[in-house]
C-alpha positions in Angstrom: 6.5 30.9 -13.1 7.2 31.0 -9.4 3.9 29.0 -8.8 5.1 26.3 -11.1 8.5 26.0 -9.4 6.8 26.0 -5.9 4.4 23.2 -7.1 7.3 21.1 -8.4 9.2 21.6 -5.1 6.1 20.4 -3.2 5.6 17.4 -5.5 9.2 16.3 -4.8 8.5 16.6 -1.0 6.3 13.5 -1.3 9.4 11.5 -2.1 11.5 12.8 0.9 11.7 10.6 3.9 13.7 10.7 7.1 12.7 7.1 7.9 15.4 4.7 8.9 16.9 2.3 6.3 15.1 -0.6 8.0 11.9 0.8 6.6 12.8 -1.3 3.6 11.6 -4.3 5.6 8.1 -2.9 6.1 8.0 -2.0 2.4 9.0 -5.5 1.3 6.5 -7.1 3.7 3.5 -5.0 2.8 4.4 -4.9 -0.9 4.9 -8.6 -1.1 1.6 -9.5 0.6 -0.4 -7.1 -1.7 1.5 -8.2 -4.8 0.9 -11.9 -4.1 -2.7 -11.4 -3.2 -3.3 -9.4 -6.4 -1.8 -12.2 -8.5 -3.9 -14.8 -6.7 -7.1 -13.0 -7.6 -6.3 -13.9 -11.2 -4.9 -17.4 -10.5 -7.8 -18.5 -8.3 -10.8 -16.4 -9.5 -13.4 -18.6 -7.9 -12.0 -18.5 -4.4 -10.0 -15.2 -4.3 -11.2 -13.1 -7.2 -14.6 -12.7 -8.8 -16.1 -15.6 -6.9 -15.0 -14.2 -3.5 -16.3 -10.7 -4.4 -19.7 -12.2 -5.3 -19.7 -14.1 -2.0 -19.0 -11.0 0.1 -21.5 -8.8 -1.8 -19.1 -6.4 -3.6 -21.1 -4.8 -6.5 -19.9 -5.4 -10.1 -17.6 -8.2 -9.0 -16.5 -8.9 -12.6 -15.1 -5.4 -12.7 -13.9 -4.8 -9.2 -12.1 -8.1 -8.6 -9.7 -7.7 -11.5 -9.4 -3.9 -10.8 -8.5 -4.6 -7.2 -6.1 -7.3 -8.3 -4.3 -4.9 -10.6 -4.2 -2.2 -8.0 -2.7 -4.7 -5.5 -0.1 -5.9 -8.0 1.0 -2.5 -9.2 1.0 -0.7 -5.9 2.5 -3.7 -4.1 5.3 -3.7 -6.6 5.8 0.1 -6.2 6.1 -0.4 -2.4 8.7 -3.1 -2.9 11.0 -0.9 -4.9 10.1 2.2 -3.0 8.8 4.3 -5.9 6.0 6.7 -5.2 5.6 4.9 -1.9 3.3 7.3 -0.2 1.0 7.5 -3.2 1.0 3.7 -3.7 0.2 3.1 -0.1 -3.0 5.2 -0.3 -5.0 2.9 -2.6 -3.7 -0.1 -0.6 -5.0 1.4 2.6 -8.4 1.9 1.0 -8.3 -1.6 -0.4 -7.5 -3.2 3.0 -10.1 -1.0 4.8 -12.8 -2.3 2.4 -11.6 -5.8 3.0 -11.8 -5.4 6.8 -15.3 -3.7 6.6 -16.8 -6.3 4.2 -15.2 -9.5 5.7 -13.9 -9.0 9.2 -16.6 -6.8 10.7 -19.4 -9.3 9.7 -17.2 -12.1 11.1 -16.9 -10.2 14.4 -20.6 -10.1 14.7 -21.0 -13.8 13.7 -18.0 -15.5 15.3 -16.8 -13.3 18.1 -13.6 -11.5 19.0 -11.0 -14.3 19.1 -12.0 -15.9 15.8 -12.0 -12.5 14.2 -8.7 -11.6 15.8 -7.1 -14.7 14.4 -8.5 -14.2 10.9 -7.8 -10.5 10.7 -4.2 -10.5 11.8 -2.8 -10.1 8.2 -5.4 -7.5 7.3 -4.5 -5.4 10.4 -0.8 -5.7 9.7 -1.3 -4.6 6.1 -3.5 -1.7 7.3 -1.0 -0.5 9.8 2.0 -1.1 7.4 0.3 1.0 4.7 -0.5 3.8 7.2 3.1 3.7 8.4 4.5 4.1 4.9 2.1 7.0 4.2 3.4 8.7 7.3 7.2 8.0 7.1 7.7 7.5 3.3 10.0 4.9 1.7 13.3 5.6 3.5 16.7 6.0 2.2 17.0 2.6 0.5 14.4 3.2 -2.2 13.9 4.7 -5.6 12.1 7.6 -3.8 15.1 8.1 -1.6 17.5 8.2 -4.5 15.3 10.6 -6.4 14.9 12.9 -3.4 18.7 12.9 -2.9 19.3 14.0 -6.5 16.9 16.9 -6.1 18.6 18.3 -3.0 20.6 21.4 -3.7 24.4 21.3 -3.2 24.1 23.3 0.0 21.6 20.8 1.4 23.9 17.9 0.5 26.8 19.5 2.4 24.6 19.7 5.5 24.2 15.9 5.8 
């Protein structure tokens, strides 16, 4: 029984965050970009969905393009409201890492540093923003923050 309680306490730790309230701005920025990109994979499948995945050589593009689109929409939305933020940021970090490896690294070889720096600015921001959210969590102005606050014991709440 003690092991179950300890496991639950550790699970709630993932929601806790001492990040400043302004973290909401990073969540909204990163979440919005991923959410909108996920939607666009379905709106423009030839240029941003399956067609793009075929062009860059992603295997099984008919599966992976919609899969990635759904991951971006769901996890982007979770970031925006700040629910399961750290967990939602992990697949997005993987997603953007694959995007950088499959599109920006070949571009660096072909077009050079400055063209790649220009084209990769959003990707690098999304990578750093996702990593930031994994490290600091959602912050106080989030569903995670509200849930973590309700799980604090009365003695913890008095210490704030």
